[in-house]
C-alpha positions in Angstrom: -301.4 -122.3 -66.9 -299.5 -125.7 -66.6 -299.4 -125.8 -70.4 -297.8 -122.4 -70.6 -295.3 -123.3 -68.0 -294.4 -126.6 -69.8 -293.9 -124.7 -73.1 -291.7 -122.2 -71.4 -289.6 -124.9 -69.7 -289.7 -127.3 -72.6 -286.4 -126.2 -74.1 -284.6 -126.3 -70.8 -285.9 -129.7 -69.9 -285.2 -131.2 -73.3 -281.8 -129.6 -73.3 -281.0 -131.5 -70.1 -281.9 -134.9 -71.6 -280.0 -134.4 -74.9 -276.3 -135.4 -74.9 -273.9 -132.7 -75.5 -270.3 -132.9 -76.7 -269.3 -130.0 -74.3 -270.1 -130.6 -70.7 -271.3 -127.3 -69.2 -270.9 -126.6 -65.5 -274.1 -127.0 -63.5 -275.9 -123.9 -62.1 -274.9 -123.2 -58.6 -276.6 -121.0 -55.9 -274.4 -118.3 -54.5 -274.4 -117.6 -50.8 -277.3 -115.3 -49.9 -279.4 -114.8 -46.8 -282.2 -117.4 -46.0 -284.4 -115.3 -43.7 -285.9 -111.9 -44.5 -288.0 -109.8 -42.1 -290.1 -106.8 -43.3 -292.7 -104.6 -41.8 -296.2 -104.5 -43.3 -296.3 -102.1 -46.2 -292.6 -102.2 -47.0 -290.9 -103.4 -50.2 -289.8 -107.0 -49.6 -286.8 -108.3 -51.5 -286.1 -112.1 -51.4 -282.6 -112.7 -52.7 -281.6 -115.5 -55.0 -278.3 -115.4 -57.0 -276.8 -118.1 -59.3 -273.9 -118.7 -61.5 -273.6 -120.9 -64.6 -277.3 -120.5 -65.3 -276.9 -120.6 -69.0 -280.2 -120.8 -70.9 -282.1 -122.2 -68.0 -284.8 -120.2 -66.2 -285.3 -119.3 -62.6 -288.7 -120.0 -61.0 -290.1 -118.4 -57.9 -293.1 -119.9 -56.1 -294.5 -119.9 -52.6 -293.8 -123.2 -51.0 -297.4 -123.7 -50.0 -298.6 -123.2 -53.6 -297.5 -125.5 -56.5 -298.1 -122.8 -59.1 -295.2 -120.6 -60.1 -295.2 -116.9 -59.2 -292.5 -116.0 -61.8 -290.6 -117.8 -64.5 -287.6 -115.9 -65.7 -288.7 -112.2 -65.7 -292.3 -113.0 -66.5 -295.0 -112.9 -63.7 -297.7 -115.6 -63.5 -299.8 -114.4 -60.7 -302.5 -111.8 -60.8 -300.7 -109.5 -58.4 -299.1 -106.3 -59.6 -297.0 -106.1 -56.4 -294.9 -109.1 -57.6 -291.9 -108.8 -59.9 -288.4 -110.0 -60.5 -285.3 -107.9 -60.1 -282.7 -108.9 -62.7 -280.1 -107.2 -64.8 -279.0 -108.6 -68.2 -276.1 -111.0 -67.7 -276.5 -110.5 -64.0 -276.5 -113.3 -61.4 -279.3 -111.9 -59.2 -282.9 -113.1 -59.6 -284.5 -111.4 -56.6 -288.2 -111.6 -56.0 -289.8 -108.3 -55.1 -293.1 -107.9 -53.3 -294.3 -104.3 -53.1 -296.5 -103.2 -50.1 -295.9 -106.5 -48.5 -298.8 -107.9 -46.4 -299.2 -110.1 -43.5 -300.6 -112.9 -45.7 -297.3 -112.8 -47.7 -295.5 -114.3 -44.7 -294.2 -117.8 -45.4 -291.5 -119.9 -47.1 -290.6 -119.3 -50.8 -288.7 -121.4 -53.3 -286.1 -120.2 -55.8 -285.7 -123.1 -58.3 -283.8 -123.6 -61.5 -285.9 -125.1 -64.4 -284.3 -128.6 -64.5 -285.0 -132.2 -63.8 -282.5 -132.0 -61.0 -284.6 -131.5 -57.8 -281.5 -130.4 -55.9 -281.4 -127.1 -57.9 -283.7 -125.2 -55.5 -283.3 -122.9 -52.5 -285.8 -122.1 -49.8 -286.0 -118.7 -48.1 -288.3 -117.5 -45.3 -290.3 -114.2 -45.4 -291.4 -112.8 -42.1 -293.9 -110.0 -42.1 -294.5 -108.0 -39.0 -297.5 -105.6 -38.4 -296.8 -102.1 -39.5 -297.3 -99.0 -37.5 -300.7 -97.5 -38.3 -300.7 -93.8 -38.8 -302.6 -91.8 -36.2 -306.3 -91.3 -37.1 -307.1 -87.6 -37.3 -310.4 -85.9 -37.8 -311.4 -84.9 -41.3 -310.5 -81.3 -42.0 -311.2 -78.9 -44.8 -310.4 -75.2 -45.3 -310.1 -72.5 -48.0 -307.3 -70.0 -48.4 -307.0 -67.0 -50.6 -307.8 -63.3 -50.9 -311.4 -62.4 -50.3 -311.2 -58.9 -51.8 -309.8 -58.5 -55.3 -309.9 -55.7 -57.8 -311.7 -55.9 -61.1 -309.6 -57.5 -63.9 -307.2 -59.1 -61.4 -306.9 -62.8 -60.5 -309.1 -64.8 -58.1 -307.1 -67.7 -56.6 -308.5 -70.0 -53.9 -306.9 -73.1 -52.5 -309.1 -75.8 -50.9 -307.4 -78.5 -48.8 -309.2 -81.5 -47.3 -307.8 -84.3 -45.2 -309.6 -87.6 -44.9 -310.0 -89.8 -41.8 -308.1 -92.8 -43.1 -307.3 -91.8 -46.7 -307.5 -88.7 -48.9 -310.9 -87.8 -50.3 -311.4 -88.9 -53.9 -312.3 -85.5 -55.4 -313.2 -81.9 -54.8 -315.9 -79.8 -56.5 -316.1 -76.0 -56.7 -319.4 -74.0 -56.6 -320.0 -70.2 -57.0 -323.4 -69.0 -55.7 -324.7 -72.6 -56.1 -323.5 -73.2 -59.6 -320.8 -75.9 -60.2 -317.5 -74.6 -61.7 -315.4 -76.5 -64.2 -312.3 -75.7 -66.1 -313.3 -73.4 -69.0 -310.7 -71.6 -71.0 -313.4 -69.3 -72.5 -314.3 -68.0 -69.1 -310.7 -68.2 -68.0 -311.5 -70.6 -65.2 -308.9 -73.2 -64.2 -309.0 -76.0 -61.6 -305.9 -78.0 -60.6 -305.9 -80.9 -58.2 -303.2 -82.6 -56.2 -303.4 -85.7 -54.0 -301.0 -86.7 -51.2 -301.5 -90.3 -50.1 -298.9 -89.9 -47.3 -300.8 -87.0 -45.7 -304.3 -88.3 -46.7 -304.9 -84.9 -48.3 -306.4 -83.6 -51.5 -306.0 -80.0 -52.6 -307.7 -78.1 -55.4 -306.6 -74.6 -56.6 -309.3 -72.5 -58.4 -308.0 -69.7 -60.6 -310.2 -67.1 -62.3 -308.3 -64.6 -64.5 -309.6 -61.1 -65.4 -312.2 -61.2 -62.6 -315.3 -59.1 -63.1 -318.4 -58.4 -61.0 -320.1 -61.6 -61.9 -317.3 -63.5 -60.2 -318.2 -62.1 -56.8 -320.1 -64.2 -54.4 -320.0 -67.3 -52.1 -317.4 -69.9 -53.2 -317.9 -73.4 -51.8 -315.6 -76.4 -52.1 -317.0 -79.8 -51.4 -315.2 -83.2 -51.2 -316.5 -86.5 -52.4 -317.2 -87.4 -48.7 -319.3 -84.3 -48.3 -316.8 -82.1 -46.4 -317.7 -78.5 -47.1 -316.0 -75.1 -46.7 -317.0 -71.7 -48.1 -315.6 -68.2 -48.5 -317.0 -64.9 -49.8 -315.1 -63.1 -52.4 -315.9 -59.4 -53.3 -314.7 -57.9 -56.6 -313.9 -54.2 -56.1 -314.6 -51.7 -58.9 -311.7 -49.2 -58.7 -312.7 -47.0 -61.7 -313.3 -43.7 -59.7 -312.0 -40.2 -60.2 -309.7 -40.4 -57.2 -307.8 -43.4 -58.7 -305.2 -42.4 -61.3 -303.9 -44.7 -64.0 -300.8 -45.5 -62.0 -303.1 -47.2 -59.5 -302.3 -44.8 -56.7 -305.3 -43.4 -54.8 -304.9 -39.7 -53.9 -306.9 -37.9 -51.1 -308.8 -34.7 -52.1 -306.9 -31.4 -51.8 -308.4 -28.6 -49.8 -307.2 -24.9 -49.7 -306.9 -24.1 -46.0 -307.0 -20.4 -45.0 -304.1 -19.1 -42.9 -304.5 -19.1 -39.1 -305.2 -15.7 -37.5 -302.0 -13.8 -36.7 -299.8 -16.0 -38.7 -299.4 -13.6 -41.7 -296.5 -11.1 -41.9 -296.7 -7.3 -42.9 -294.9 -5.9 -45.9 -292.5 -2.9 -45.5 -295.2 -0.4 -46.9 -297.7 -1.7 -44.5 -295.3 -1.2 -41.6 -294.8 2.5 -42.7 -298.5 3.2 -42.9 -299.0 1.6 -39.5 -296.4 3.8 -37.9 -298.0 7.0 -39.3 -301.5 6.2 -38.1 -301.0 7.9 -34.7 -299.7 11.1 -36.3 -302.7 11.3 -38.6 -305.0 10.8 -35.6 -303.3 13.7 -33.7 -303.4 16.0 -36.7 -307.2 15.5 -37.3 -307.9 15.8 -33.6 -306.2 19.3 -33.5 -308.1 20.4 -36.6 -311.3 19.5 -34.9 -310.4 21.5 -31.7 -309.5 24.6 -33.7 -312.9 24.5 -35.4 -314.7 24.4 -32.1 -312.8 27.4 -30.7 -313.7 29.5 -33.7 
């Protein structure tokens, strides 16, 4: 690593020793804060700004470690959290540390690659303990319609929350058989993870559902949380269901209630003459008896 650093700095160091007809102004640190305080888990930004840098390079290192963390915009530590914030032709060469930890606390040095030992600036990073999120019990549940019609869509959503972090994965089972995404069977599984909420969710979609898709659906997380739901597929192909999907009740002919019918005019005339006919036939019967 020292060899690589020397190669990178060679041009700058040699340039300082060679005489030049034009005297260039020396790099100079601009006025920036010396102390930075961040909470554990935050993005730490250690500021270092210079003018008249020319072709020289800026080196960042932790004061307790002789090895450089960055040279220019290149990183020389095996830590993906560390990087340099710099815009082309800009004066800022800020050191960024993502997800800062307690062991990042300490003094850091921003140095210009030069034989002049005065071209360096020290800043202090203070890291305070972060607030830990409340620990909740692991939870898992399934949402979705449990009764679907044949040829419609089955859609179930399984959400699981871990104790300290989200579960790594979710598997689906139907009647004990594992389900996977299969375009031929029109089965689709989509997963989402929320690190902030410590939650993983998985949406199971089955298009054109048929009777074989009915049964007990189980979702299981990688840490063995389990939830289940029964789905029934309804066969709606009956005589009472029309093509428009509207179900009609059977029609019955109900006889009229007694006394609710009305008489026609002819019926009324016949009804009024009945007493006269009765008297006429009664007299005929009496005459026959006297004879």
